[in-house]
N, C-alpha and C positions, 0 to 999 in steps of 0.2 A: 738422306744423311741426318742423323740425330744432332740437334743443337743443344748445347748446355746453357743453362741459365744460372748465373752466379749472383747471389743477392747479399750485399754487405750492408747490414742494418745497424745503425747506431742511435741509441736513445738515452738521453741523460735527464733524469728528473732531479736527482740530488747532487748538488755541487758543494764543494767545501765552502765554509763561511769565508767572506760575507756575501757570496753570490746567492741570489734568491732562488729558491727551489721551484720546480715546475711539477705538474701532476699528470700530464697526458702524453709525455714523450715515449715512455716505454709502451704505453697502450697503443700508440701510433704504430710502432714497428712490429709489435705482436700481432695487431690486426692485419697489417700488410703481409706479414709472414703467413698467417692463416689463409689469406686470400691467394697467395702464390701456391700454397699447397693444394688449395681447392680448385684452381683453374689451370695452372700449368700442367698438372699431372694428367689432366684429361686430354691434352694435346699430344698425340703420338709422335709428333715431330720434334718435341722438346723434352728435355730432362732437367728437372730442378735439382741442382746439386744442393747438399745441405747448406742452408744459409749460414753466414758468419755474422753472429750477433755480438755487439758490445753494449753493455748497459752500465750506467752509473760509473763506479770507480774502475770498471774494466776499460772504459773509453778514454784512456789517456792519450795524449798527443802521439806518443810513440806507437801505441797499439793501433791507432787509426792509420798511421803511416804504414805500419807492417801489414795491416789488413789490405791495403791497396797492393802492396808489393808481393805478398805471399798468397793472398786469396784471389783478389780480383784479377791479378796478372795471369792466372791460369786460363782466363778466357782467350780463346783463339778466334781466328776468322770465322764468321757466321755464328759465333756464340753471342750471348747477351750478358753484359756486366752492368749491374744496378748498384748504385750507392745511394742509400736513403739515410739522411741525417735529420733527427728531431731533437732539438735542444736550443740552447741560447746562441744567438748570433751577436756580433759586436763589431767594433772597429779598433784599430790600433794605428799609431803614427807610423808613416813610412819613413825609413831611413833616407837620407838625401840621395842615395844612389837610385831610388825609385821616382824621384820627383818629376823627371822628364816625362814619365808615362802615367803619373798619378796626379791629376790636377789639384785635388784637394789635400794631397800629401797624407792620405789615410788609406789603409788597407781594410777591406771587408774581411771579417774573420768568422770562423766557427770556434766556439768556446769548448774546448775539450775539458774532460773532468778535472785535469790538473793544470789547466792553462794559466791560472792566476797564482799558482804556487811559485815559490822562489826558484829561479832557474828554468822555468817552463814558459811556454808562449802559446798564444792562440794559433790555430791553423789558418794562415792567411790565404786570401783568394788566389794569390800567385802560386802558393804551395799546392793548393788543391788542383790548380791547373796543371802544375808540373806532375802531380801524381796521376791525373787523368791522362796526360800525355804519355806517361810510362805504360799505362794499361793499353792505350790506343795503338801502341806499336804493333800489336798482333792483329789489329783491325777487327775487334769485336764491335757489336752494337752497344753503345754506352748510353745509359740514362742516369741522370743525377736528379734527385728529389731533395729539396732543402726546405724544411718547415722550421724556419727561425727568422728573426728580424735581421734585415740587412744593415740597419743603423739605428741610433738611439733617439727615441722620442718618448717621453714618459706620459703615462696616463695621468691626467690631472687629478689632484687630490679631491676635488669636488665631485668627481665621477664615481659611480659605483665601481668597486674593485673588480677588475678583470685581469687575469694573469697574461702577461705578454712575454714573448720569448726573446728578450733583449736585456743585456746588462750594459752598464756604462763602459765606455771605451777604456782599453788598457793603456794608461798614460805613460807607461814605462818606455824609454827609448831602447828599442831593440837593435842589437848589433846586426849589421848586414850579413855577417858570416854565419848567422844562425838560421838563415832561410834555406829551404830546399829549392835549389835552382838547377836547371840543366845548363850545360855548356852553351846551348843555343840561347837560353835566357840571358846569360852573362854577355854574350855578343850583342844581343838586342839592347841591353842596358848601356853598353859602351857606345853603341851607335846613337842611342837616344840622348846621350849627353854631349853629342857632337853639335855642330853649328845649326843643324836642322832637325831638332828632336821630333817635330810633328811628322816627319817622314816615316818614323819607325813606330809611331803610336799605334797600339792595337796589335802588334806583331809578336806579342809574348806567346809562350808555348800554350797551345790550345789543341789538345787531342780532340778528334771528332766526337761530339756528344750532343745530347739534347738535355736541357735543363728546365725543370719545373720548380719554381720558387714560390714561397707563400705570399710574398708581398713586394711592393716597391721598396727602394732603398730608404725612403723617408718614412715608411709606414711601420706598423707593428704587426707581427704575426701573433694573433691572439689564440688563447685557449678557449675551448668550447665544450659544453656538456652535451654530448650526443650519443644516442644508442645506449644510454644508461651508464656511460663512463666519461671521464675527462679525456679530451682529445685536443689535438691542434685543429683549429677550424679548417685550415686548408687540407690537412691530412684526412679529416673526417669526410668532407664533401668530395674530395678526390676519390676516396675509396667507395663512397656511396654511389658516385657516378659510375665507377667501374663495375660495381656489383649489380647495378640496375640496368645494365646493357646486355644484350643477348650475344655479344661477340666483340671482337677487337674493334677499337676506335683508333683513328689517326690521332697523333699528338695534338693537331690543330683542333679537331672536334672534341677530344677529351678536355682540352684546356677551356674551350669556349663554354662547354656545359658546366664544368667545375666553376669557372669564373662567375657565371650567372648565378649559381647556387650560393657561392660564398658572398657575393655582393648583395644578394637579396636577404641574407640572414645576419650578416656581420657588418658593422660600420667601419669605414675607412681601412679596408684591406683589399688590395687589388693583386691577385696572383699574377705571376709573370711566366712567360714561355720564351725560351731562347734556344737557338740551335746554331752551331758553328757552320753548318751547311743547311741552307734554307729548305732544300728538298727533303730533308729528314722530318720536317714538320708534317709531311703527308705520309710518313711511314706509320704502320700500326704500332700501338703501344707495346713496348718490350719486343719490338721487331716481329710481332705476330705470335708471340709465345702464349697468348691468352686464347684458350679454346672457345669455340662457339658453344652456346648453351644448347641443351636438348630442348625439344618442343614440349616436353612434359616432365613431371616429377615421377619418381618411382616410389610406390608405397610397399612396405614390407613390415614383417613383424620382428621385433627385437626382444630378446629375453630381458634386457635391462630397462627398456623404455616402452615396451608395448609396440603399438603401431607407430611407424615413423615414415617420414619421407627422406630421400637421400640428399637433401639440401639443407643448409643452415645459414648462419649469419654471413659467412663468406660468400654465399651465393645470392645475397640480397633478400633473404626471407625476413619480413618485418617482425619486430619484437611485439608481443602482445602488450596492450596498454592496460590501464587499471580495470576497465570494464568492457573491453573489446578484444577480440582475437581474430587473427587472420583465418579465413575459411577456404577450404578446398573442396572440389568435387572429385569423387573417385570413380574410375571407369575400369571395366575389364581390360586386362593387358592386351588382349588380341584386337581391340578396337583400333581402327585406322586413325592416324594422327589428325587428319583433317576433320574427323567427327567429334573431336574433343570439345569443340565449341558449342555443341548441342546439349543443353542441360537434360534433355529427355533421355540421353544415353547413360547418365550417371547412375550408379547403383548405390552410392552412399555419399553422405556429407560429413565433414569433420572440421574441427577447430584445431588450430596450432596453439598449443598451450605452453610449450617450452622450446626455445631456439638455442641450439648449440652450434659451434663453428661449422661442423660438417653434416649435421642432421637436425631434424626437428621432430618433436614428440607430438602425437595427435590425440585428440579426444573425439571419438565417433559420436556424432549427434543424431544422424539418421541413417538407416540401412545397415545396422550392425549385423543383421541376419545374413547379409551377403559376405561377411568377413569372418566366417567361422574357421576357415582353413588358414592356420598361421604359417603354413609353408607357401602359400600363394603370394604372388606379386601382382600389383595393380599399377595403373597409370593414374595421374592426378593433375589437375590444373588449379591455380589459385583463382578464387572467385571474388573475394572481398578482402580488403585490408583495413586495419584500424586507422582512424583519423584522430589522433590525440588532440585534445584541446590545447590551445596556445597558452603558455604560462605568462602571467602578468604579475609583477611585484608592485606593491603599493607603498610609497614612501612619502614622508612629509608630515604635514599637520594632521594630528590624530583625528580630529572631528571631520575634516575634509575626506580623509581616507575612509572613514566609516560610511560616509555617503556613497562612495564608489562601491564599497562592499554591498550596500543595500541595493544599488542599481544592478550589480552583477547577479544578485539573487532573484531578480524579477525581470530580467532582460528579454526573455522569450515572449512571444505574443500571448501565450497562455499564462503568463506570470511566473513561469518556472525559471530556474537559473540559466544563465547563458550556456549553450552547448559548445560555444567556440572558445571560451576562456575559463581559466582557473588560476588560483594562486598557487605558486610552487611551494613545495615542502621546504626548500632551502633556496637562498638567493642565487646559488650557482646554476639553478635550473631555469633562471629567468630568460625569457625571450623578448619581452617588452616590459617597459617600466613606466609607471605613472608617478609623477612627482607633484605633490600638492604643496605649493610654496608661494608666498606673497599673494594670497587670494587668487591663485591661478592653478589650473590643471594643465600639465604638460605631459605629452606622450613622447618617450625617448627610447632609443636602444640602450641596452645595459651599460655600455661604456662610451656614450656619446652625449655631449652637452647640448647639442642642437635638437630642438623639438622636431618631430616628424610631421607635425601638422600645427596650424596656428593654435596656440594655447587658448583655453577657454577661461574667461574671467568670472570669478564669483564662486563661492562655495554654496551652491544650492543643489537640491535633489535634481532639478531639471538639468543643470550643467553637468552633474555627475552622470545622468542618463545619456546625455549627448556624448560625453567622454567614452562611456561603455560602447555606444553605437560606433564611434570611430574605431575603438579597439577591435570590434567584431569585423569591421570592414578590413582593417589592417591584417587581422588573423586570416581572413579568407585569401587576401592577396598573397601572403607568405606561403599559405598552403598550395596555392596554384603555382607559385614560382618554384616550389620544391617538389611538385607533383612528378612522380616517376612510376613506370610500370613494373610488374614483376620481371625477373630476368628470363623466365621460361617463355620463349616466344619463337614463332616461326619467322617473325620479321627481323631481318638483319639489323644490327645496331647502327649501321651507316645507311639505312634505306632512305632516309629523308634528309635532304640537303637544303639548307637555307643559305642563299648568297645575296650579298648586298653590292650594288653597283653605284659608284659615284657619278651623278649627273647622267650623261649619255655615254660614258665610257663602255667599251666593249668587253673589258675584262673585269671580273669581280674583285673586290677588295680581299686580300689574303692575309693581311697582318693580323696577329693574334688579338690586338686591341684596336678597335675601329673608332676613329674620332672624325666627326664631320663638322667643320667649322664654317661659320658665317664668313663671307669674303667681301672685301671692300670694293665697291664699284666706283671707280674714280669719276666716270662720266656722270653718274647719277648722284655722286657724293653721298652714298648711303651704303649700309651693310646689306648684303643679299643673303637670304636664307640658303643653306645648303640643300641641294636636291639629291635624291638617291632613288634607286629602284630595287625592288625585292623580288627574287625568283625562288620558287619552291619546286623542287624536283624529286621524283621518285626514282631512286637508284636501284630498286630491287626488281625481282621477277614477279612480284605480287601486285594485285590491284589494291590500292589503298585509298581510304577516305581521309582527307587531310583538312585540318584547321590551323590557322595561324593567328596568334594573339600578340597584342602589344601591351606589355606590362610597364607602366610608367612610374616615375619617382613620386607622383602624386597618388599612387596606389589605385590607378584606374586600370581596368582590363577591357580591352576592345578587340573584337573579332575583325580581322582585316580582310577576310574573303567574303565576297557577295554570297549571301545565303548561308554563311557560316562555315560550310564544308565544301570541298571540291573533290571529285573523283579523279584520281590519277592512275592511269593504266601503267604497266611496267615501262620504265624509261621515259615517262611523260613528265612534262613540267608545266607550271603555271606562273604567270606574272601577277603580282598584286596590283590591283587597279589597272589591269590590262597593260601593264608596262608603263603607265603614265608616271611622270616624276612625283615623288612624295617630298614634301617640304619639311625639313627638320625645323624644330621650333623650341626656343626657350621663351616662355610666355613673358609678355611685357611686365606683368605684375611681379613675377619672380625676378626678372632682370633688373627692375628698378629697386629691388631690395638687395641687390648685390650678387644674385645667383648667375653665374656665367656658364655653368655646365649642367646638362640634363641627361640622365642615363636611362635608356630603355632596354627592356629585355624582350626579344622576339622569341616566343615559345610556340613550337609546332607540335601538334598531336596527330599521329597517323594511326588508323584502325582498319582492320579487315572488314568491318561493317560500318554502315553509316551511323552517325550520332548527331546529337543536337549541340552544336558548338556554342550556341547563345547561352547555354546554362552557366558558363563561367564569367559572363560579362558583368561588370559593375562600374559605376561612375567613380569620379574622383572622391577622395576621402571626404566624408562629411555629407555625401548625398545618399539617398536611400537606394536600395536595390531596384533594378528596373522591373523585376518580376518576383513573384513569390509562387513557386511551383508547388503543386500538390502531387500526390503519388499517381493519380490517374493521368497526369500529363506526361509522365515519364515513359520513354520507350523501354523495350525489354532488355537492352544490352547492359552488360555489367559496367561498361565505361560510362554510359549515361547515368546509371545508378550512382557510381562514384562521383561523377561531376555534380550531380544534384546534391549529394551529401556534403560536398565541399562548400556549396553556397547556402544551403538551407538546413541541412542536417535533419530533414523530415523523414528520410528513409532509415530504417534500422538494419542491422546485419541479420536479416531474416533469410531462411533458405530460399534459393531460387525456385521458380516454378518451371514446369516443362517448357513453357514458352520463352524462358530466358535464354539469351545467347551469351556464351562466355567469350567476350571480345578479346581479340589479340591486338594489342596496341603498343605504341612506343612514343617517346617524346624526343625532341631535339630543341636546343635553344642557343641563342647567341646574344651578346650585349653590344650596344654601340652608344656612343656619347655625342650629343650635339653641343657645340661650343659657340656661345654668343659673346664676343668681347664687349667690354664696357666702352663707352664713347672715347674716341680718339680725337684729340684736338691739337692744333699747332701751337707751339710755345710762342708767346707774344712778348714784344718788347714794351708794350704800353698797358695791356689789359690782362687781368687775371683770367684764367680759363677754368671752366667747370668740368671736373672729371667724374661727376656723379657721386652719389652717396654723401653729398654735402662737402666733398673734398675739392679744394681749389688749389691751383698752382699759380703763384704770384708771377708777375712779369719779370723777365730778366733782360738786361740791356743788350746782351751779346749772344746768348745761347739760342740756337735755332734747332728745330726738330719737331717731333710730335710726341705726345704723352698720353698714356691711358693706364688705368688700374687693371690689374689682372691677378691671376692666381699662380701659386708655385707650380701646380700641375701643368697649367697651360704653357709655362715658360721653360719647362724642363726639357733638355735635349742631351744628346751624347757629349756635347762639347763643354757643357757647364755642369759642375757638380751642384748638389743642393747646399744647404747651410753647413758650415763647419760643425763638427761633432760637439764642440764646446757649447754651442747654442742649443743643442738638442739634449744635453745631458740631464737637465733638471727643469721640468716645466714650471716649478715653483719659482725659479729664478729667471728663466727666459722662455718666452712663448710668442707666437706670431701676433703682431698688432693688427687687429681686424678693423678695416675701414668701414665695413658694413656691419652695423650693430643691431639689426632687427632681431627681435626675440622670436619671430615667426618662422624664420627659415635659417638654413645653414649656409653661410657664405664664407669663402676663404680668400676674400680680396685682401691681400697684404703685400702686393708687389706693384711697384711703379715701373712701367716699361717705356723707355725713351727710344725712339727710332729716328733714323735719318739725321743723326746728331751732327751739328757743326759747331765748332768753337767750344768743345767740352772743357778746354783748358781755362776758359774765362770764368768758370765757376770756382770761386775761391772763398776763404773765410771773410774777406772784405766784401765780396759780391756773391753771396750764396744764392742757390736756387731754393726757394721757400715753398713748402707744402703746408697748407692749413687744413686740418681735419677736425671734424666735430667729435673729438674724443676727450673725455675728462680724465686726466691722469690722477691717480691717487698719490698721496705723499709717498716719496721714496720709490716712485715708478719712473722709469726713464725710457727713452726711445733710442734704439740703435739702428740706423740705416746702414746696410752693408751690401756690397756687390762683389762679384768675382770678375777679375779683369783678364782671365785667360791663364794667369799664373798664380795669383794670390787673392785672398779675401781682403777687401779694403773697408775699414770703417769710414763712412762718408760724412759724418756730421753728428748732429745732436738735436734734441727736441726741447721745447720749452712750453710748459703748460700756462694757459691763460683762461682760468675759469673752466668753462665747458668746451674749450677748444685747445688744440695743441698745434703749435707751429714747429715744423721740422725743417731745420736748416741743413741743406746739403752743401758742404763747404768744399767738396772736390768731387769730380766724376772720373771714372776710369774711361779708357778708350773703348769705343763700341766693339762688340764681338760679332763676327760674321755668322750668318746662318745658312751658309751654302748658297744654293740657287734661289732661295726665297727672298733674299734681301741683299743688295749690294752694299748698303750702308751699315748693315749690322744693327745691333741694339744694345742698350744698357738696361739691365734688369736689377732693380734695387729692391731688396727685401727689407722689411721693417720688423724688428723684434722689440717686444716690450720686456724690459729688464727690471727686476724687482730687487731692491736692496732691503735687508733686514736692519731695522734701527731700534735703538733703545727706547723703551716705552715710558719715557718720563716727560712730564709737561712743565718742568721747572726751567727757568732761564739759565743759560750757561754763565759761569762754570758750575758743574754739579759734582759735589762729593756725596757719594751714596754708599750705603752698606748693603751687601748682597745677602739674601736669605732664601729659604725654600718656601715655595708656595704650594698650592694644591697639586697633587700628583707629581711631586718632585720638581715642578717648574721653578724657575728662578724668579725672585721678586726683588725690587729695589726700594730701599728706604732712604729718602733724601732729607727728611726733617732733621735739622741740626741737633736738636736736643735728644732725639732718639738715637742718632748716630753716636753722639757723645756718650750716652749711656752704654751702648754696645762696646765702645772703645774702652770705657772704664772697666768693663767686666772681662776684657780680653787681655791676653799677655802676648800672643804672637799674631801679627797682623800682616796681611798681604795687600799691597796697593797696586792697582792696574792703571796704566796710562796708555791711551790709544795713539795712533799715528795720524797722518794727514787724512782729513775728510772721513775719519773713521769713528767708531765708538767702542765702548768697552764690553758690550754685550757678547760679541763673538770671542773676545779674550777670555771672559769668564767661562764660556762653554768649552773653549780649548783647554784651559788649565784644568777644568773639571774632568775632561776626557783623558788627560795625561795621567799616568799611573806611577806610583812609587815602587820601591823595590819589592814590596809585599803585595802589589796589585791594588793598593788603595788609591783613591783619587788624591791628587796633589793638594787639593783644597783642604783635605783632612789634616794636613800638617800645620794648619793655621786655625786659630780661634775665630778669626774674623777676616772677611775679604771686603776691601773698599775699592771703589772705582772713582776715577776723576775724568769727567767728560768736559770738553772745553771747545770754544770756537777758536780756530787757529788760522783762518784765512785772512782775517783783518786785524789780528792781534799779534804783537811782537812776542818772540819767545821769552824775552825777559819779563814782560808783563804777565805771560802765562805762568812763569815760575813764581812770580809774586802772588798771583791768584791762588796757586797751589799752596803756597806757604800760609796765606791768610785762611784758607778753608781748613787746613789741617790744624791751625792754631785754635780756631773757633770750636773745634771738637776735642781739644785737649792734647793734641800731638804737637807739643812745643819742645824746644831743646831740652834734652835730658829727661824725657818723659818716663823713663824706666821700663819701657816695653821694647819688644823686638818688631821693627817695621822693615819689611822687605818690599822692594819696588820692582815690578816687571813693566818695562816701557817699550812700546813698539814704535820704530821709525822716529818721527819727529818727537814723540813722547819721551824718547831717551834724551834729546837735547833739552827739553823742558826740565826733566829730572836732574840732569847734570847742572843746568843753570841754577836750579834751586839748591842743590847740594854744594856746589863749588863757589857760588857767588852770593847766596842768601842764607848762609848758616844752616843749610839743610843737612850738612854732615853731622850735626848734633841731633838730628831727627831720624835719619835713615841709617839702617845698619848694613844694608846690602842693596846694590842696584844690578839688575839684569836687563841688558839692552838687546832687543831683537831688531836687527836690520837698521840700526840708527846710523845715519850718514855723518859720522863724527868728523870727517874731513870734507863734508859737503857733497852735494849732488849737482851734476852738470846741467840739469834741465833749466831752461830760462823761465818756463811757466809750468804750472801744474797740468794744464791741458796738453802741453807738449809731451810731458812724461806719460800721462795716462793714455794718450793716443798711441804712442809708440809701444807701450806695454800691452795694450789691447791688441794692436796689430800683430805683435809677435805671438801672443797667446792664441789668437784666432787662426793663425797659420802654423801653429805647432812648431815654432822654430826654436823653442827653448828646450834645454835638456831636462827640465822638470815641467810637467804640465801645469798650466794656469788653473787654479781651482775655480770651479764654476761660481761659487759664491763671491769671488772677487769681481765678477762682472758688475754687480751693483755699485760697488765702491768706485770702480774705474769710470762707470758712466756718470756717477755723481761728480767726479772730478772733471770729466770732459766738459760738463756743463758750466764749469767755473772758468769763464773766458777771461784771459789776461790777468789771472791771479799769479803773481810772481813768487819766486822762491829766493828772494834777495839774501835773506839771512842764512840760507842753506847753500849758497854758492861757494865753491872752493875759494879760500882766501878772504872771505867776508870779514868785516870788523867783528861781528859776533863770534864767528868760529875762532878768530885770532884771540879774542878775549877769553874764550873757554880754554884754549890751549895754554894761555898764560896764567890760568887760575892756580891758586895755591892748592897743593895736594890735599884732598879732603881726608885722606887717611882711612877710608872705608873701602871694602872690597867691591870691585866691579867685575861682572861677568858679561862678556860680549859673545853673542851668538850671531854668526854671519852666514847668511844664506848664499848658496852658489847655484844659480840657475842660468849659467852661461849659455849662450847660443850653442846648439848642438854642433859637434864637429862637422865641418863641411868638407866633403871629399876632394873638391877641386875648386879652381878659381872661378869656373863657370857658375857653380852653385853659390859661391860667395858673392859673385856679382848679382845673382838673383836677389839675395837678401838686401844688398845695397840699393838695388832698384826699388825694392819694396818700400824701404824707409824713405827713399826720395819721393815716392808716389804719394805718401801721406804728409809730405812737407817736413819730414824730420831727417835732416841730412846727417851723413856719417860723422861730420865734424862735431855735430851736437850729440852724437850717439857714440860715446867712447867705448862701448861695451863689446865691440867686435873682437877685441883681443885681450880683454881683462876679465877676470872672474867677477861676477856681479849677481845681485838678486833682482835685477831689472829696475831697481830704483837707485841703487848706489853700488859702487864697486866693493868687493871684499876688502880691498886696501883701505877704502874710506871708512867702512864699518869698524875696522879693527884699529883705526888710527886714534890712539890715546897717548898722552905724554908718557914717555918710557920711564921716567924717573919716579913713578908712583910707588908708594908703599902702603898696603900690599900691592904686589904686581897684578894688574888686571888679567883675569883669566879669559882666554879666547877659545871659542869652539866653533868649528865650521860644519855646515850641514847642507845637503843638496835640497834646497827648497826655494820657493819664490818669496818676494817681498810680502805677498798676501797669504802665504801658507805656513808661516811660522807656528800658527796655532791650529792647523788642520792637518798638515802632512805628518804621517806616522814617524818618519825619521826625525823631523823637527821636534815633535812632541817628546820623543825619547831623549833627545838632547836636552830639552828644557827640563825634563824629569830629572836627569842626571844633575843639572845645574841647581835645581831647587832642593833636591835631597842634600847635596853637598852644602848648599847655603844654609839650610835649616840646622844642620849639625854644627857647622862652623860658628854660627851666630850664638849658639848656646854654650860654646866652650871658648869664646873669644877667638878672634881670627888667628890661625897659626901659620898660614901661608904654606901649607904642606905641598911641596913640589908643584907649584902652579905652572901652567903652560904659558910661557911668556907671550905677551901680545906683540904681534909683528906689525908695527906701525909704519913700515917701509916696504917697498917691493923687495922680492927675494934677492935681487942683485945687490941690495944695500945691507944685507943681513950680516955679512962677515965682520964689518967694522964694529958691530955691537956684541960680538961673541964674548970678548973679554969682560965687558960690563955685566952680561948675564951670568957669567961664571962667578964673578965676585959677588954679585947680588945673591945668587943661589946659596953660596957658602954662608954669607951673613944671615940670610933668612933661615936657613936650615938650623944654624946654631941657635938663633933666637927661638925658633919653633920648638926645638928639643927642650930648652929650658922652660919655656912657657907651658909645654905639654906636661912636664913633670909637676909644675905648680898646680895646673888645672886638675890633674889626677888626684892630688892630695886634697884639694878643695872639694872636689865632687864626692870623694869618698866620705867626707865629713858632712855632706849635705844630702840626705836621702830624699828630700822633697824637690829635687831639681829636675825631675822627669819632665818631658815635653808634653804639655796638655794637647788634646785633640778635640775637634768639634764634629758634630753630626753631619755637616754639609758634605755631600758626595758629588 
């Protein structure tokens, strides 16, 4: 029976702005389509149906959905259905209906071409599952391949630019009814929201399928330059692995080989393999649709290309390098296949000079006299392949880089250039990077900040030569790790099997990713190394000579079999070290520097002839080669020749002699990780405990349990999500706080794990659990400890810098989360993030009145010298003054106003001749004193009553109260012509302290409970406020004497515009979900009594009612505008900026024609239920103002007509 193969391929490189473009996605799906055409067509039992491709703007959300429903759904029982997606991945907030089955309240998503356009959405993981379930109804074999990021983490700005397939989370609140869900899914959700949601977790629609994904949820799917084109790293090595095997592989074997190649070449990317049915992992890729390769190539003559072979790039033919070409030996067609290994039978030699998808062009180098008949057909085997030099980019100090270049040119023993290394033509071709900085040479991967080997100190020619020597060893290791045979082979792809057994267990480990951890021996009170055994077995009917190598993270290559190789007859097996236990190890030196995980690659090579396995051995990076072979020491097989070239490059691609044997060989490889936890110690009531890396945990009088430092990878499991997306959105704002700070190794210690915890509730702000770390925080850097309690992410406390140390105060702990059978007590895993706040770069004491100008490359600069500011004011006619809010500064305000645009697309700053900023200390200074300081600063630069200019004020939050106090109580109404307030709590804020408010706002933002996403850059401001312990908001409390005095102030007679943000909690579908939120706020010590926003519109700092509360009898009537934004996003959110633009444009026009009061929107200073009693007042007021406005408008018209010089001046600031 013929089985159909349906391939649905989606690749998106170009997204609508502002999503970042990619360059390798379409290349990915085109290469895979060519592979399918090349391999499926040769399998008589399968038929490849015309693939369905969607690229760029074709790949809309609806088109992808229809592709599943109209194309893939054609697949019937025994057919194959493949969905391949290459593009951006992201996340999006889950609606409350999903919360019971989505612990972090975020969906993983595929970003369709139109996903971020208005009215469109990403394709959520649950929707993809529903589409797969629809296809699965007919029971085909389904495979899903996703080359995209599962979640957002940015590449740091200091790293070399490498494209990643991830965009920021879609922060819009998506309605539940826009999701594609089956009726069964709806029933599952209903059950999940019952009293026992855990019982239904994981029962969402999941049609039977196998998933290959590019990376873990917290990692990035990187782009890679391979095969001469931009590709996804995962897609490239997946396809290379497929092309370089002689037949079908199981998903498990394919994954292990691909994973090893990705991790040997790309930093911080771990491919993933999942299956709804575990047995499917041992099924052949695409259900067996991939044909077995022939044992030879066919040579024929083409009118277009001359002599060709019938295989090309889709069959794994290597591409010629700059000075090397793949070589083949040509035989008569009648010769038996088993004689193709004998070079004496070859009648000609040829080089492959051009590789096309389905064929390759030849250049005959020897024996052309035997190829005179262009109608004849011949057999051929590949005899030699190019080994391109590894590309190394050189960055940093120019003189130091020049020393490296000199060393590269004389690196060979004969003083010739290094044969292993070359500089790339462009940085995108870089495989290794050398950074010369701070008198140090560091070797790194292109997108990784951690050095691969201990940096070398000093810019000398000797150190440069040592660096090049290390680079050559690294290049050899990378070549061996990626070493793969030609696809034409008599050896089956699955002939050689590597199996790992834990300890003395009878069954091998079968999980796709093998982790072997040290275990605690309670009787000996020490950690025991993990033991394992390795078995190598020949699954074929051929006799094979086999070698097994261990490739370590220190770039050592060790042969594990005695004598180097072992002969395995058909179905025979061998145990490494005679089956004795092998001890996994993370060396003490690395462990003491914070390294807890060590990854090894086991690489097996099998050949039909014996070979010298010791040729590939090398010691750890920094040590010399164990041997230097000459040509005479090399055996005659082509595998030996290749292995020697990998290590010494002594042999050139010269034609083989008659004694040469054309070896038939193959490889197989698997990775495993050894995990050595950091020291674990009991929490003591009297003494501090040492956690390693200079980190200590201070005693706590009541808390009991054990503590240790660990990594995010070691603590990740199915029950606990990673960090919330807000903390992953921008690494310039939030990044892991590393406890191990060695420059010599990469360590990811940023988690504190507490186990067997008793009395967690005794950790309070009054009695915190204190961690002391040898970390020097820079100004405006803060520490955020955070944990997941099974339902919510909880901020746990704050940090405080003390010179070169930082004390981290954990003021609350969540309840421990169970770990199944591993621990009855469960554990608490606390992640530590470093949060950076951007601050104004001025060194003057507060208060600061500064003028804003343009610096180099359009950057903003601030001038605080009073005489200079006074001169600028003297020359200006229209002036804008910015006042910040609580614990803020005006820098972000200037950037926001500059970003906002007027009616003609110009920056709003261009409406003013001059922009002033007023920065002040507000935590220990009364609002009245701040208003007095503002008055004094303005007066010293010439802005006194009746100054004859136009001064507008934009004030955020507390700054609005300062401005009102100045205007209404200190004669500021004679100085200011218009006030715009952003989120000013005119009727007060209910929070007792700043820390209470900031903690609650941060908690809501981390858990995505607001209808408007918390902006990433607000994290720094919130953390700054959280560190302000016990700073009260007495003057801002509702009913305070200060607010009463403002309400009783005389009408200033100038226009006010109020912009009120509404970021209310998202609508909660039922009481159970509402109770979740109440519990969350209780857990951080912020009770619902203190949090009145559950039922009132608010911006997370004040209610909309409070913001709009101004005395109603004002003339002109205050203008009120409402917008969906946070307290921190008035000057970053697009809708808020548009509202501000409208307000500023109106203000600017009104101020030059005197205020006319044209149809203002009345300010509602009472809840809606009290509005009716004011209707009569508003109607009368409107009539009076309209009449006055008409008369004033006529007068202004005549006056302006007689004054041609009254146009509004503009300035160059953009």
